[in-house]
N, C-alpha and C positions, 0 to 999 in steps of 0.2 A: 544221787541226787540229794540235796540238803534236807533234813526234816526237824520240825521245830516240835519241841515237847513244853507247854506250858507251866508255869512255875508250879501250879499246883499239880503237876503230872496228870491231869484229866486228860489232855489231848494227844493223840498220837497220830503215825501217819496212816492210820486204818479210819481215823474219823470220816464220817460219811460227808461227802461232797453235797452240795445243795440239790443235785439232781441224782443223789442215791448213789452214784460211783465215782471211786476215788482212782486216779491214774496209779498203775502200778510200775514197781520199779524198772519193769522190762519195756515201757512206753519209750517209743524212739522220738527224739526231739529232732526238727529240721535240722538240714546240714549246715546252717549258718549259725544256728543256736550253740553258744559258747558257755553259757552258766544259766541253770535254773535256779531260782531263788525261791522258796517258799514264804509267802507272807506271814505275818506273826499271828494272824488270826486274835488279835487282841480284844474284836468287837464282834466277831463271827466265824465262819469257816475259812480256813485259810485257802489260798491259791497257789498254784505254780507258775511263776512268771518267767517266761523265756526271753534270754537277752543275748543279742548278737554281740560278735567282736565289735562291729563298727559303734553299735550304741554305747558299749562300754568305754571305748577309747574316746568316743566324742563327748562324753560324760567328763571322764579325766582331764581332757583339752580344756574344757570349759572351766572347769574347776580350778587347773591350773592359772588360766589367764585370769579368772576373778581374784586370785589370792596371791598374784604377783610373782609367778613363776614354780617351776618343779621343784621339789625338794625331796627330803626325807621324813618318814611317817613313824609315829608310834602306834600301832594297832592296838587298841583297848577294847574292841567289840567283837562280838563272836563273827568270825569269817562267814559264816552261812548266813548271815542277814546283810544286806545290799550295801549298807554304810561301812560294813566290815569288810565285804567283798572289794568295794572300790577302794579302800586304802591298798589293797594288794595291786589292785589294776593301776593306781597312780604310782605306786612304786616300781611297777614292770614299765610304766610309759617313762618315768622318769631315769629310769636304771639306777635305781638306788635300793638299799637292803632295808627293809623296815624293821624296827624292833617290836617284837611281838610280847605281849604282856600275858598271854597264855591263860590257862584256866584258873579257877579259883574265885574268892569274893573280891570285889574291886576295893583296893587298898591304898590310899593315897600316897602313903610313904614308899610302897612300892612303886606306882605310877612315877613319883618324882624320882627314883633312884633309877630308873628305866630310861627316864626323858634326859637324865644327864650323861646316856649313852649315844644319845643323837649327835652327829658330827658334821652333819651338812650345814651348811650356811643358812638354809632354810628349812625350819623345822616344823611339822604338823601335827596335827591328833585329831581324833573325830569322836564326840561323845555325845551322850544321851543327857537331857537334863539332871537325872538323879546321881550320875558320877560326877558332873560339875558342881552340883551342890555339896557333896562329899568332899571334893578337893578344896572348894571355897571355906567349907566350915572347918577344914583341918588348918587351914591357912590362917584363918581367923583366930583360931584357937592357940595360935602360937607356933604351929610347924613351919618355920623358915625354910626349909628345903621343898616344900609343897608349894608357898608363895614363890618361891624362885624357878620352881618348874613351871608354874602358870605364867611367869613372865618371858621363859624361855622360847616359848612356841611363837613362831612367827602368825600362826592361824589355829584357833580351835573351833573345828566346826561342830555346831551343836544341833541336833535333830530329833526326829522319831516321835517327837511331841513337842507342843507350843513350850517355848523358853519364857519362864517368867521373868516379868520386865524387872523386878527387884533383885532376882538371882542375877541376872547379867550387870545389872549397876555394882553390886557386890564385887563380882568376878573382875570387872573392867577396873574396879578401885584398886584390886590388888595389881593391876598392870596386865592383866589376860586381853588379849585380841581375840574376841568372840564374834564369829559370824553366825547367825541364827538361819538354819536351812530348810527348805520345804521341798519335799519330793517324795518319791515313793519307789517302790520296787519297779512299777510299771514304767518310770523315768530313768531306769539305772541308778537312782539315788537322787541327792539334793540335786534340784536343777535351779532353784530360786535362792539368793542369798541376801539376806536382810532386806527381802521385800523386792528385790530385783531380780529378773531372770538372765542368767547367766549364758555366754555363747550365743548360740543361734537359738536359743529357748524362747518359745513365744507362748504367753498365758491370756487367755482371754475369758471374759465371763457370759453366760449363756444363760438365761432364765434363772441368776443368781447363783449359778454353780461355776465353778472353775474348770476349764480345758485347756490342756496344754498339747504344744506340737513342736517338734525338733527331732534330731537325730539320735537322740537319747531314749525314743520310745521304743519299748519292748515288743516282740514279735506277736505278743499273745499269751494266752495262757495254756500251759501244755496239757491236751488231752481234754480240753472244754471248749470246743468252738461256738458255743452258746453265750458262756460269759466273755468270750473275746470279742464277739459281734456285738454284744451290750456295751462293752467298755471303751472299745476302739471304732472308729468311724472315718471316712474320706469325706472330705468336702471341697471342691473345686481344686483336686489334685494335691488336696493337703491333708494328711492324717492327723488325726486328733485324739486325744484319750480324754476320755470324762473322768474327773478325778473321784467325783462323789462329796466334793468339798463346797460349802456355801463361802461365797467370797466375792471381791469385786477386785478391779484392775482401774487405778485412777492415775493419770498421769505417768503412766509406765510400772507403777508399783503396784505390787500384788498384797492384798489384804485379805488373810483367811480368817473366816468367821469359824469354821469349825465342820464337822462332819454332818451331811444331809440327814444321816442315819442316826445321829445322836441328838434327835430332836423331840419331846414328847408334847402331849396335848394335855394340859392340866387344868381342869375347869372349864375346858373350852379355848383355851389361851395356848398359844405355841410358845414352848419355852427351849431355847437353844443351851443343852447342857454344856456344851464346852466354852460358851459366853458367862455362863454362871461360875463354871469351875475356875476360869481365871480371877474372876472377881473374889471369890471365895479364898482363893489363895494369898491374896493382897492382906487378908486378915492376919493378924500377928499370932504365929502359933501354927497356921493352916497351910503353911509354903508346899506341904508335900500332899495336898488332899485332892482327892477323886471325886467328882460328883456324878451320881449315877442316877438311873430311874428306879422307883420302887411303885407298886400298884397299891392304889388306894381305892376304897370302898366309895368314897365321897367325891374325889375328884379326878378319878380314872389313873393319873398317874402323878408322882410329885417328886422334885430333886431330893436326894440325901446325900449327905456328905459323909464319906468313908476317909478317916484320917488316923494319924499316930498322935495328933497335937489334941488339944484342949481349948474349947471356945465356948462361951455364953451364947447359947442359941437366939435368944431374943435380940441381943446386938446384933448380930449376922444376920437375923432376916429382916431387920431394918435397915442395913446397909445394902443388901440384894434387892429388897422391895423398892427402896427409894431411886435405886438405878436401873432397874431390868423390870420392875413390875411385881405386884404381889405374888403372881402365880409362879414368878421364879425364885423366891424366897424359900429356902431348904426346910422341909419338914422336920427333919431330924439330923442329929450329927451321931455317927457311929464311931467309936473311938476302939482301935485295933491295936494290938502289940506290933505288927510290921505288916505294911501294905503289900498285896500280891502284886508280883511283878513277872514279866515274860523274860525268859533268858536273853533277851535282846535289850532289857532295861525299861521297858515300856510298860504302863500299868496294865494290870491283867484287870480289863473292866468286866469282864464276863464273871469272874470269881468275885471283884469288889461288889457288883450287884447282889451276887449271893448273900455277901455278907450283910449287905444294907437291907435284905428283905425283912419285913416284919410290918405287923398291924399298924396303920395310921389313919383313924377313922374322922380326924378333924384336924383342920388346918390351923395351926397357932394363930392369933392376930397378929400381923406385922406391925 
């Protein structure tokens, strides 16, 4: 079964589960389970998600319907993550041979070369935002082969985290067809494309949190009946998955605000760090920023920006404070040589929070 090791090497398959017991490699999966995916653990303890053949194929069919048909895929993500595994499932369903990037640092020129090997009329790939950003930067920097590769795809799925609007605009200006996806291992991967549920997927809002139903839902968590019962429930004969994401559904479109567990109370006010992060990334030079919580003697917790870029704190605080309120304004900016990422490409928020720790007894004036 797949195992995940964080970018900092601190997490292993022997890490303790929330209840103190971790499923062993000898645990037996139910007969209908075809794939077990371990969640990334980007914000907490990983879980082992059990997916059936029916769920995987239902996801592949829904994706093909949303993208305009079955085609050939370039696999540029680790196959032990759900987005990478689904590239293989979609290829099997389509009867096409995927082009595999393989191991090693993501290099735009190497990616472009592999894109040129795709021979099907319909060509697809699945990326995380940091990979798309590297491709766009390379193309904008004059790499014509990379720009050509971006245009070569009939669909580029981008998921794993929120896609910055500015990055998407830059990619589309180069001729890329980008589809922002939302989903999780528990939904067999992306089940909402550009805010619209695909296939038979249904998304609803319950008390400000998103719930999902449909044939792509996982069987549950391997060896963890308590967390399975907490995340999945049945209502009027319909099985639902509680995502833990804040959001709303209006006129059939899904708007995700962020993780419910990525909220802090600063000076008695609730602050959604995902919302702060999206706004901070709109600031020039902070497109890669991660916003995390840091303990504060006076305010309880404060937002802190971890980035490789450079920005003037006072100006950034004015921007965030004006739009989201004074409590949301970052207390400080921590500049690092390289941002921590998991092997999936997602930000390692646990490590970023460690980097952000420090004393901050006063909140600067907005």
